[in-house]
TORTOR-804366 format. One record per atom (N, C-alpha, C): residue in three letters; y, x, z. Coordinates in steps of 0.05 Angstrom, whole numbers, padded with zeros to 5 digits, always signed. Example, Ala and Ser with C-alpha at 12.3 -4.5 7.8 and 13.67 -1.06 7.14 Angstrom:
2
ALA-00114+00264+00156 ALA-00090+00246+00156 ALA-00066+00264+00156 SER-00045+00257+00142 SER-00021+00273+00143 SER+00001+00258+00157 
//
This chain:
271
UNK-01293+03124-00291 UNK-01293+03134-00271 UNK-01293+03108-00248 UNK-01315+03101-00230 UNK-01322+03077-00219 UNK-01294+03068-00204 UNK-01294+03047-00195 UNK-01273+03032-00181 UNK-01261+03048-00152 UNK-01241+03056-00143 UNK-01241+03064-00113 UNK-01219+03044-00103 UNK-01226+03048-00072 UNK-01210+03025-00056 UNK-01198+03043-00039 UNK-01165+03037-00031 UNK-01154+03048-00008 UNK-01165+03046+00023 UNK-01167+03062+00036 UNK-01174+03065+00060 UNK-01151+03070+00081 UNK-01142+03052+00098 UNK-01120+03056+00117 UNK-01124+03068+00131 UNK-01148+03082+00146 UNK-01147+03099+00160 UNK-01147+03129+00150 UNK-01144+03136+00123 UNK-01142+03160+00115 UNK-01107+03167+00117 UNK-01102+03200+00134 UNK-01073+03207+00127 UNK-01071+03215+00105 UNK-01042+03225+00087 UNK-01040+03228+00063 UNK-01051+03246+00058 UNK-01047+03275+00067 UNK-01065+03294+00053 UNK-01091+03291+00044 UNK-01110+03277+00063 UNK-01140+03269+00058 UNK-01145+03245+00037 UNK-01120+03230+00035 UNK-01121+03214+00020 UNK-01122+03225-00013 UNK-01097+03238-00013 UNK-01097+03252-00039 UNK-01114+03266-00047 UNK-01127+03280-00032 UNK-01150+03293-00037 UNK-01176+03285-00051 UNK-01183+03253-00033 UNK-01198+03233-00038 UNK-01192+03229-00068 UNK-01175+03213-00070 UNK-01169+03209-00098 UNK-01163+03220-00126 UNK-01149+03248-00117 UNK-01143+03268-00145 UNK-01167+03275-00157 UNK-01182+03293-00128 UNK-01202+03312-00136 UNK-01223+03296-00148 UNK-01234+03312-00176 UNK-01251+03299-00189 UNK-01281+03316-00183 UNK-01298+03310-00173 UNK-01326+03325-00166 UNK-01335+03321-00187 UNK-01359+03349-00192 UNK-01381+03346-00217 UNK-01397+03339-00210 UNK-01414+03316-00228 UNK-01435+03305-00217 UNK-01454+03315-00237 UNK-01478+03318-00225 UNK-01505+03336-00230 UNK-01524+03323-00230 UNK-01552+03323-00242 UNK-01578+03313-00237 UNK-01584+03329-00221 UNK-01617+03325-00220 UNK-01627+03337-00199 UNK-01639+03366-00208 UNK-01635+03381-00225 UNK-01635+03400-00238 UNK-01610+03418-00240 UNK-01598+03398-00232 UNK-01565+03417-00228 UNK-01550+03417-00256 UNK-01553+03402-00275 UNK-01546+03401-00300 UNK-01522+03379-00295 UNK-01500+03386-00309 UNK-01473+03372-00309 UNK-01474+03349-00320 UNK-01466+03322-00315 UNK-01477+03297-00328 UNK-01448+03282-00325 UNK-01430+03289-00312 UNK-01403+03275-00311 UNK-01384+03281-00288 UNK-01368+03268-00284 UNK-01350+03276-00261 UNK-01342+03251-00246 UNK-01332+03247-00225 UNK-01324+03231-00206 UNK-01305+03235-00184 UNK-01293+03209-00175 UNK-01262+03216-00150 UNK-01292+03230-00125 UNK-01273+03242-00110 UNK-01284+03251-00086 UNK-01298+03229-00069 UNK-01276+03206-00072 UNK-01282+03188-00051 UNK-01302+03174-00060 UNK-01305+03170-00087 UNK-01331+03152-00094 UNK-01356+03168-00086 UNK-01354+03199-00093 UNK-01378+03216-00087 UNK-01380+03218-00055 UNK-01369+03206-00041 UNK-01375+03203-00010 UNK-01378+03186+00000 UNK-01372+03159-00014 UNK-01377+03132+00000 UNK-01400+03124-00007 UNK-01422+03119+00022 UNK-01448+03116+00019 UNK-01458+03091+00000 UNK-01443+03066-00005 UNK-01445+03047-00022 UNK-01450+03058-00048 UNK-01427+03080-00061 UNK-01431+03086-00088 UNK-01461+03110-00087 UNK-01465+03121-00067 UNK-01484+03140-00069 UNK-01506+03134-00071 UNK-01519+03109-00056 UNK-01550+03094-00057 UNK-01541+03077-00086 UNK-01518+03058-00092 UNK-01529+03047-00114 UNK-01522+03060-00145 UNK-01507+03085-00141 UNK-01508+03096-00172 UNK-01518+03123-00170 UNK-01529+03133-00144 UNK-01547+03151-00143 UNK-01528+03179-00150 UNK-01503+03179-00137 UNK-01485+03195-00149 UNK-01499+03227-00124 UNK-01499+03244-00149 UNK-01501+03271-00135 UNK-01473+03293-00142 UNK-01466+03309-00126 UNK-01452+03330-00141 UNK-01452+03350-00129 UNK-01439+03371-00145 UNK-01441+03395-00135 UNK-01424+03401-00114 UNK-01433+03424-00099 UNK-01416+03431-00076 UNK-01424+03465-00067 UNK-01411+03473-00051 UNK-01420+03496-00047 UNK-01411+03502-00011 UNK-01421+03521+00008 UNK-01419+03530+00028 UNK-01420+03558+00032 UNK-01395+03571+00044 UNK-01392+03597+00044 UNK-01400+03603+00080 UNK-01410+03629+00072 UNK-01414+03643+00100 UNK-01400+03672+00105 UNK-01380+03669+00115 UNK-01369+03697+00120 UNK-01375+03704+00140 UNK-01376+03732+00134 UNK-01381+03755+00165 UNK-01368+03780+00162 UNK-01361+03785+00183 UNK-01337+03808+00188 UNK-01351+03835+00184 UNK-01344+03854+00194 UNK-01353+03883+00195 UNK-01366+03884+00224 UNK-01364+03870+00236 UNK-01387+03871+00260 UNK-01408+03856+00255 UNK-01414+03840+00235 UNK-01434+03818+00229 UNK-01436+03793+00245 UNK-01406+03785+00253 UNK-01403+03764+00266 UNK-01392+03737+00244 UNK-01407+03713+00253 UNK-01399+03698+00228 UNK-01380+03680+00232 UNK-01360+03674+00217 UNK-01338+03658+00218 UNK-01351+03624+00215 UNK-01342+03609+00242 UNK-01344+03585+00233 UNK-01329+03564+00234 UNK-01318+03543+00225 UNK-01298+03522+00229 UNK-01302+03499+00245 UNK-01287+03487+00256 UNK-01286+03462+00264 UNK-01267+03443+00243 UNK-01285+03418+00237 UNK-01268+03411+00215 UNK-01251+03386+00234 UNK-01230+03390+00218 UNK-01202+03370+00226 UNK-01210+03347+00235 UNK-01196+03333+00257 UNK-01196+03305+00267 UNK-01191+03285+00245 UNK-01180+03293+00223 UNK-01169+03279+00196 UNK-01188+03274+00179 UNK-01208+03287+00182 UNK-01230+03298+00155 UNK-01239+03265+00146 UNK-01244+03253+00125 UNK-01255+03233+00123 UNK-01283+03233+00131 UNK-01296+03256+00122 UNK-01324+03253+00130 UNK-01326+03276+00155 UNK-01349+03275+00170 UNK-01355+03293+00192 UNK-01332+03306+00206 UNK-01319+03285+00218 UNK-01292+03299+00231 UNK-01299+03316+00256 UNK-01291+03336+00270 UNK-01293+03351+00286 UNK-01317+03352+00289 UNK-01335+03362+00271 UNK-01360+03378+00278 UNK-01354+03405+00266 UNK-01373+03421+00284 UNK-01373+03453+00275 UNK-01391+03456+00251 UNK-01387+03475+00233 UNK-01403+03477+00211 UNK-01397+03512+00201 UNK-01406+03519+00176 UNK-01404+03544+00172 UNK-01373+03548+00162 UNK-01367+03576+00150 UNK-01336+03580+00150 UNK-01326+03564+00132 UNK-01341+03548+00109 UNK-01324+03531+00084 UNK-01340+03524+00073 UNK-01339+03486+00072 UNK-01356+03478+00055 UNK-01339+03453+00036 UNK-01340+03456+00012 UNK-01329+03440-00010 UNK-01341+03435-00029 UNK-01326+03428-00056 UNK-01337+03424-00076 UNK-01320+03437-00106 UNK-01341+03447-00124 UNK-01325+03455-00142 UNK-01313+03434-00155 UNK-01291+03434-00173 UNK-01277+03409-00182 UNK-01282+03410-00219 UNK-01279+03386-00229 UNK-01285+03384-00256 UNK-01261+03394-00268 UNK-01257+03419-00277 UNK-01239+03442-00288 UNK-01246+03460-00294 UNK-01239+03477-00321 UNK-01246+03496-00331 UNK-01260+03518-00316 UNK-01242+03523-00299 UNK-01244+03547-00284 UNK-01270+03548-00266 UNK-01272+03520-00255 UNK-01301+03516-00238 UNK-01321+03506-00255 UNK-01328+03500-00273 UNK-01346+03492-00287 UNK-01362+03519-00305 UNK-01354+03536-00296 UNK-01366+03557-00313 UNK-01398+03561-00293 UNK-01403+03561-00319 UNK-01443+03566-00309 UNK-01457+03587-00306 UNK-01440+03611-00319 UNK-01451+03642-00318 UNK-01451+03652-00296 UNK-01473+03651-00277 UNK-01465+03673-00258 UNK-01460+03649-00235 UNK-01456+03627-00233 UNK-01444+03613-00214 UNK-01415+03621-00216 UNK-01405+03632-00234 UNK-01378+03631-00233 UNK-01351+03612-00221 UNK-01360+03588-00236 UNK-01348+03565-00227 UNK-01348+03564-00199 UNK-01369+03561-00184 UNK-01371+03556-00158 UNK-01360+03582-00141 UNK-01363+03607-00155 UNK-01352+03627-00133 UNK-01320+03623-00135 UNK-01300+03614-00156 UNK-01279+03609-00166 UNK-01267+03593-00149 UNK-01280+03567-00140 UNK-01284+03543-00127 UNK-01275+03556-00103 UNK-01297+03570-00092 UNK-01299+03577-00063 UNK-01279+03594-00056 UNK-01263+03611-00070 UNK-01244+03629-00067 UNK-01215+03607-00066 UNK-01218+03589-00082 UNK-01199+03568-00077 UNK-01187+03559-00050 UNK-01216+03546-00039 UNK-01220+03532-00020 UNK-01219+03547+00013 UNK-01224+03576+00007 UNK-01216+03590+00029 UNK-01185+03595+00036 UNK-01170+03593+00015 UNK-01143+03593+00014 UNK-01131+03563+00023 UNK-01145+03546+00013 UNK-01133+03522+00025 UNK-01141+03511+00048 UNK-01165+03514+00064 UNK-01173+03510+00085 UNK-01166+03533+00107 UNK-01168+03552+00102 UNK-01174+03576+00125 UNK-01143+03591+00115 UNK-01125+03594+00093 UNK-01103+03609+00094 UNK-01122+03637+00088 UNK-01147+03646+00075 UNK-01147+03667+00068 UNK-01145+03672+00038 UNK-01122+03696+00035 UNK-01117+03702+00017 UNK-01137+03708-00005 UNK-01129+03705-00035 UNK-01156+03709-00057 UNK-01160+03740-00052 UNK-01141+03758-00050 UNK-01147+03784-00048 UNK-01164+03796-00031 UNK-01169+03781-00005 UNK-01184+03786+00015 UNK-01215+03780+00006 UNK-01222+03765-00013 UNK-01249+03744-00012 UNK-01242+03749-00048 UNK-01250+03776-00060 UNK-01250+03774-00085 UNK-01278+03753-00093 UNK-01273+03745-00122 UNK-01295+03733-00126 UNK-01320+03746-00128 UNK-01320+03774-00144 UNK-01346+03789-00152 UNK-01355+03793-00132 UNK-01344+03791-00099 UNK-01364+03799-00078 UNK-01376+03778-00067 UNK-01379+03753-00073 UNK-01387+03733-00069 UNK-01423+03735-00077 UNK-01441+03736-00057 UNK-01466+03737-00068 UNK-01480+03703-00065 UNK-01493+03695-00085 UNK-01502+03670-00083 UNK-01531+03672-00079 UNK-01544+03658-00058 UNK-01561+03669-00044 UNK-01590+03643-00050 UNK-01575+03618-00055 UNK-01592+03602-00060 UNK-01579+03573-00065 UNK-01598+03547-00072 UNK-01585+03526-00071 UNK-01605+03507-00053 UNK-01591+03484-00042 UNK-01604+03463-00030 UNK-01601+03441-00042 UNK-01612+03416-00038 UNK-01607+03390-00041 UNK-01610+03376-00020 UNK-01595+03354-00008 UNK-01595+03344+00010 UNK-01580+03319+00017 UNK-01583+03296+00030 UNK-01564+03276+00032 UNK-01564+03273+00068 UNK-01532+03265+00074 UNK-01526+03264+00098 UNK-01507+03244+00105 UNK-01518+03222+00110 UNK-01491+03208+00119 UNK-01475+03208+00140 UNK-01454+03208+00141 UNK-01431+03212+00159 UNK-01427+03188+00189 UNK-01418+03172+00175 UNK-01415+03146+00202 UNK-01421+03122+00189 UNK-01438+03118+00167 UNK-01452+03095+00157 UNK-01434+03088+00131 UNK-01408+03084+00132 UNK-01395+03084+00107 UNK-01392+03114+00086 UNK-01389+03134+00101 UNK-01383+03155+00087 UNK-01410+03178+00089 UNK-01415+03191+00070 UNK-01440+03210+00070 UNK-01435+03233+00054 UNK-01454+03249+00049 UNK-01454+03273+00028 UNK-01487+03268+00013 UNK-01477+03273-00011 UNK-01504+03278-00032 UNK-01499+03294-00049 UNK-01508+03321-00042 UNK-01498+03344-00057 UNK-01517+03357-00069 UNK-01513+03371-00089 UNK-01522+03401-00104 UNK-01505+03416-00088 UNK-01513+03437-00074 UNK-01489+03459-00057 UNK-01502+03487-00069 UNK-01484+03501-00062 UNK-01489+03537-00073 UNK-01475+03550-00047 UNK-01490+03572-00036 UNK-01490+03588-00018 UNK-01480+03609-00017 UNK-01452+03616-00011 UNK-01446+03646-00021 UNK-01440+03667+00001 UNK-01439+03695+00002 UNK-01437+03712+00020 UNK-01418+03732+00006 UNK-01397+03736+00016 UNK-01382+03761+00002 UNK-01401+03782+00007 UNK-01403+03803-00012 UNK-01421+03832-00006 UNK-01412+03845-00024 UNK-01423+03871-00016 UNK-01416+03901-00036 UNK-01433+03905-00059 UNK-01456+03889-00057 UNK-01480+03893-00074 UNK-01468+03887-00102 UNK-01467+03900-00114 UNK-01456+03884-00148 UNK-01480+03869-00155 UNK-01455+03844-00160 UNK-01464+03819-00175 UNK-01493+03821-00197 UNK-01487+03844-00214 UNK-01512+03845-00231 UNK-01539+03854-00224 UNK-01534+03876-00204 UNK-01555+03879-00188 UNK-01578+03854-00177 UNK-01562+03842-00166 UNK-01570+03822-00151 UNK-01581+03796-00173 UNK-01570+03795-00196 UNK-01577+03776-00216 UNK-01606+03787-00225 UNK-01611+03806-00223 UNK-01637+03820-00238 UNK-01657+03812-00221 UNK-01652+03801-00194 UNK-01672+03791-00180 UNK-01675+03763-00176 UNK-01651+03745-00189 UNK-01651+03725-00186 UNK-01640+03704-00210 UNK-01655+03685-00225 UNK-01646+03676-00249 UNK-01634+03648-00238 UNK-01617+03631-00261 UNK-01605+03609-00251 UNK-01612+03588-00263 UNK-01640+03582-00278 UNK-01635+03569-00297 UNK-01666+03547-00287 UNK-01687+03557-00273 UNK-01712+03544-00270 UNK-01717+03533-00235 UNK-01707+03505-00232 UNK-01703+03503-00202 UNK-01740+03491-00201 UNK-01740+03496-00173 UNK-01767+03498-00164 UNK-01767+03475-00139 UNK-01789+03457-00126 UNK-01784+03444-00105 UNK-01796+03459-00089 UNK-01782+03456-00067 UNK-01797+03457-00032 UNK-01785+03445-00013 UNK-01814+03440+00003 UNK-01799+03423+00022 UNK-01813+03394+00021 UNK-01795+03374+00032 UNK-01806+03351+00036 UNK-01808+03329+00014 UNK-01825+03314+00013 UNK-01836+03297-00018 UNK-01804+03292-00024 UNK-01800+03291-00054 UNK-01774+03286-00066 UNK-01753+03266-00059 UNK-01771+03241-00042 UNK-01752+03220-00035 UNK-01742+03222-00006 UNK-01746+03246-00003 UNK-01729+03243+00026 UNK-01706+03259+00022 UNK-01700+03280+00008 UNK-01675+03292+00007 UNK-01659+03289-00020 UNK-01633+03285-00016 UNK-01614+03278-00038 UNK-01583+03294-00043 UNK-01587+03311-00029 UNK-01561+03327-00038 UNK-01563+03359-00045 UNK-01545+03370-00057 UNK-01553+03404-00071 UNK-01522+03409-00061 UNK-01530+03441-00050 UNK-01506+03460-00042 UNK-01516+03487-00060 UNK-01492+03500-00059 UNK-01496+03531-00073 UNK-01486+03545-00044 UNK-01503+03561-00037 UNK-01505+03581-00012 UNK-01485+03609-00018 UNK-01465+03614-00008 UNK-01453+03643-00018 UNK-01445+03653+00015 UNK-01452+03677+00015 UNK-01450+03698+00027 UNK-01432+03723+00025 UNK-01413+03724+00044 UNK-01393+03748+00039 UNK-01390+03761+00064 UNK-01393+03789+00062 UNK-01379+03806+00089 UNK-01355+03820+00080 UNK-01330+03805+00090 UNK-01302+03816+00095 UNK-01286+03815+00119 UNK-01271+03834+00122 UNK-01256+03829+00142 UNK-01224+03813+00131 UNK-01216+03788+00145 UNK-01204+03780+00129 UNK-01177+03766+00146 UNK-01156+03764+00137 UNK-01133+03746+00152 UNK-01142+03721+00148 UNK-01136+03702+00169 UNK-01137+03678+00169 UNK-01120+03660+00184 UNK-01111+03640+00175 UNK-01086+03625+00177 UNK-01098+03593+00172 UNK-01108+03584+00194 UNK-01123+03555+00184 UNK-01107+03531+00182 UNK-01109+03515+00161 UNK-01099+03498+00154 UNK-01104+03475+00177 UNK-01090+03458+00186 UNK-01092+03443+00211 UNK-01100+03414+00193 UNK-01090+03412+00172 UNK-01104+03386+00159 UNK-01131+03381+00150 UNK-01143+03412+00155 UNK-01172+03415+00143 UNK-01184+03426+00170 UNK-01180+03441+00190 UNK-01187+03451+00210 UNK-01178+03451+00238 UNK-01189+03445+00254 UNK-01189+03445+00281 UNK-01187+03465+00296 UNK-01210+03484+00291 UNK-01210+03512+00308 UNK-01229+03529+00293 UNK-01220+03556+00296 UNK-01249+03572+00285 UNK-01258+03590+00305 UNK-01281+03604+00301 UNK-01291+03627+00318 UNK-01308+03640+00304 UNK-01315+03672+00312 UNK-01332+03681+00303 UNK-01356+03681+00320 UNK-01378+03693+00312 UNK-01402+03681+00331 UNK-01424+03706+00316 UNK-01439+03716+00345 UNK-01464+03736+00331 UNK-01487+03717+00337 UNK-01508+03732+00326 UNK-01529+03709+00332 UNK-01543+03697+00353 UNK-01536+03712+00376 UNK-01544+03702+00401 UNK-01520+03677+00410 UNK-01499+03682+00403 UNK-01472+03655+00407 UNK-01476+03643+00392 UNK-01489+03645+00370 UNK-01499+03616+00348 UNK-01515+03599+00360 UNK-01540+03614+00375 UNK-01560+03610+00384 UNK-01552+03591+00411 UNK-01533+03594+00422 UNK-01524+03584+00450 UNK-01511+03558+00446 UNK-01502+03555+00415 UNK-01486+03531+00406 UNK-01504+03513+00398 UNK-01527+03522+00387 UNK-01544+03504+00378 UNK-01559+03495+00399 UNK-01563+03509+00418 UNK-01575+03496+00449 UNK-01558+03468+00464 UNK-01527+03480+00457 UNK-01514+03461+00478 UNK-01515+03434+00452 UNK-01512+03439+00426 UNK-01510+03415+00407 UNK-01535+03400+00411 UNK-01555+03411+00415 UNK-01589+03401+00413 UNK-01590+03381+00446 UNK-01573+03394+00466 UNK-01571+03382+00488 UNK-01551+03363+00492 UNK-01533+03353+00473 UNK-01516+03340+00478 UNK-01491+03349+00494 UNK-01492+03376+00502 UNK-01464+03382+00519 UNK-01444+03393+00512 UNK-01427+03383+00521 UNK-01391+03387+00511 UNK-01390+03371+00489 UNK-01392+03353+00484 UNK-01394+03334+00458 UNK-01392+03354+00432 UNK-01409+03374+00437 UNK-01412+03398+00406 UNK-01427+03385+00386 UNK-01421+03379+00364 UNK-01435+03369+00343 UNK-01431+03392+00320 UNK-01459+03394+00302 UNK-01451+03411+00273 UNK-01462+03395+00252 UNK-01449+03401+00231 UNK-01455+03388+00208 UNK-01481+03395+00195 UNK-01499+03370+00187 UNK-01519+03367+00180 UNK-01529+03389+00161 UNK-01515+03393+00135 UNK-01520+03417+00118 UNK-01522+03448+00136 UNK-01501+03442+00152 UNK-01501+03475+00169 UNK-01530+03480+00182 UNK-01540+03452+00201 UNK-01562+03460+00216 UNK-01587+03465+00200 UNK-01582+03449+00164 UNK-01607+03454+00150 UNK-01611+03487+00147 UNK-01584+03491+00137 UNK-01590+03524+00128 UNK-01598+03542+00159 UNK-01587+03531+00179 UNK-01595+03548+00205 UNK-01620+03546+00207 UNK-01632+03525+00204 UNK-01664+03520+00210 UNK-01683+03527+00195 UNK-01675+03538+00169 UNK-01689+03543+00143 UNK-01687+03568+00135 UNK-01665+03586+00142 UNK-01652+03606+00124 UNK-01639+03628+00144 UNK-01616+03617+00155 UNK-01592+03633+00164 UNK-01602+03659+00182 UNK-01620+03659+00203 UNK-01625+03676+00218 UNK-01632+03703+00202 UNK-01654+03697+00183 UNK-01672+03713+00167 UNK-01654+03726+00148 UNK-01631+03715+00136 UNK-01608+03719+00114 UNK-01591+03737+00132 UNK-01586+03730+00155 UNK-01566+03742+00175 UNK-01580+03774+00171 UNK-01604+03777+00180 UNK-01622+03806+00189 UNK-01616+03820+00161 UNK-01615+03810+00140 UNK-01614+03824+00117 UNK-01580+03836+00114 UNK-01560+03814+00127 UNK-01531+03824+00116 UNK-01530+03854+00135 UNK-01538+03847+00163 UNK-01532+03868+00176 UNK-01551+03899+00169 UNK-01576+03890+00163 UNK-01586+03920+00139 UNK-01576+03929+00116 UNK-01559+03911+00104 UNK-01544+03911+00077 UNK-01567+03909+00059 UNK-01582+03892+00057 UNK-01602+03879+00038 UNK-01598+03858+00031 UNK-01578+03846+00035 UNK-01583+03816+00021 UNK-01588+03809+00000 UNK-01584+03822-00023 UNK-01596+03817-00050 UNK-01620+03815-00048 UNK-01635+03827-00036 UNK-01670+03815-00039 UNK-01675+03791-00024 UNK-01658+03779-00017 UNK-01659+03748-00002 UNK-01649+03733-00023 UNK-01636+03736-00044 UNK-01629+03717-00065 UNK-01653+03701-00075 UNK-01648+03676-00080 UNK-01667+03663-00101 UNK-01653+03638-00104 UNK-01641+03648-00141 UNK-01631+03627-00143 UNK-01640+03609-00165 UNK-01668+03613-00173 UNK-01686+03596-00184 UNK-01693+03568-00167 UNK-01697+03572-00151 UNK-01706+03550-00129 UNK-01683+03529-00123 UNK-01688+03507-00121 UNK-01676+03486-00105 UNK-01687+03476-00090 UNK-01683+03477-00063 UNK-01692+03473-00040 UNK-01690+03447-00028 UNK-01705+03426-00037 UNK-01697+03402-00021 UNK-01702+03401+00007 UNK-01683+03393+00024 UNK-01688+03390+00054 UNK-01679+03362+00057 UNK-01687+03362+00083 UNK-01679+03339+00103 UNK-01678+03346+00134 
//
């Protein structure tokens, strides 16, 4: 593991997570190549000098009214504090249960764990088998010059559609590039969708605020962020998903046809 240096501005919780959590390092084809501390994986100096790329996920959780749960990241977060983003964004760790490649089970296990850690959502409210992996994106996003994200991510949505049926439409082994030229994007994220009514009890060390929004309310948030109103900021990965996929996928959510949108072959390079 590369050397890490303490940061006096971190609170105790964020310091523990940064130095104890070991992220999964991958290549641009999402093949595991090693592991590294969360601290080094988010330090722009390390990202740039070592080309560190780690696996991540983003959860999009909808209630039975098809409203999307958003969170505002805590002010104590080392990266992207106080920005609004999708339900939960984090990383599977370098541990046996979260390294399982088959059907993205390791990533789904990690998503269930972090929904409890960040939002207090009990595991029984978000069964692992009800996350629907819809796709993967590769992106790089600087935070404040020192910190950044360089991730391969997975997005999930909890859904009633049997995972096996969705898998008939989406293989997990053949990445195909889409979007800008390869030198303009550097992060990867698994996108997971789920529809569940859940109990939420946010952890203040992770989450400053939450809200459910419908499509029109989200469009108004986008307008305010673009106009710089109310100091509203959105996370770069969330904005990439919104601009490229979210509303058409949201329509599938409401129609009950989300599995038709799944594409786990392609790794979308976005910027």
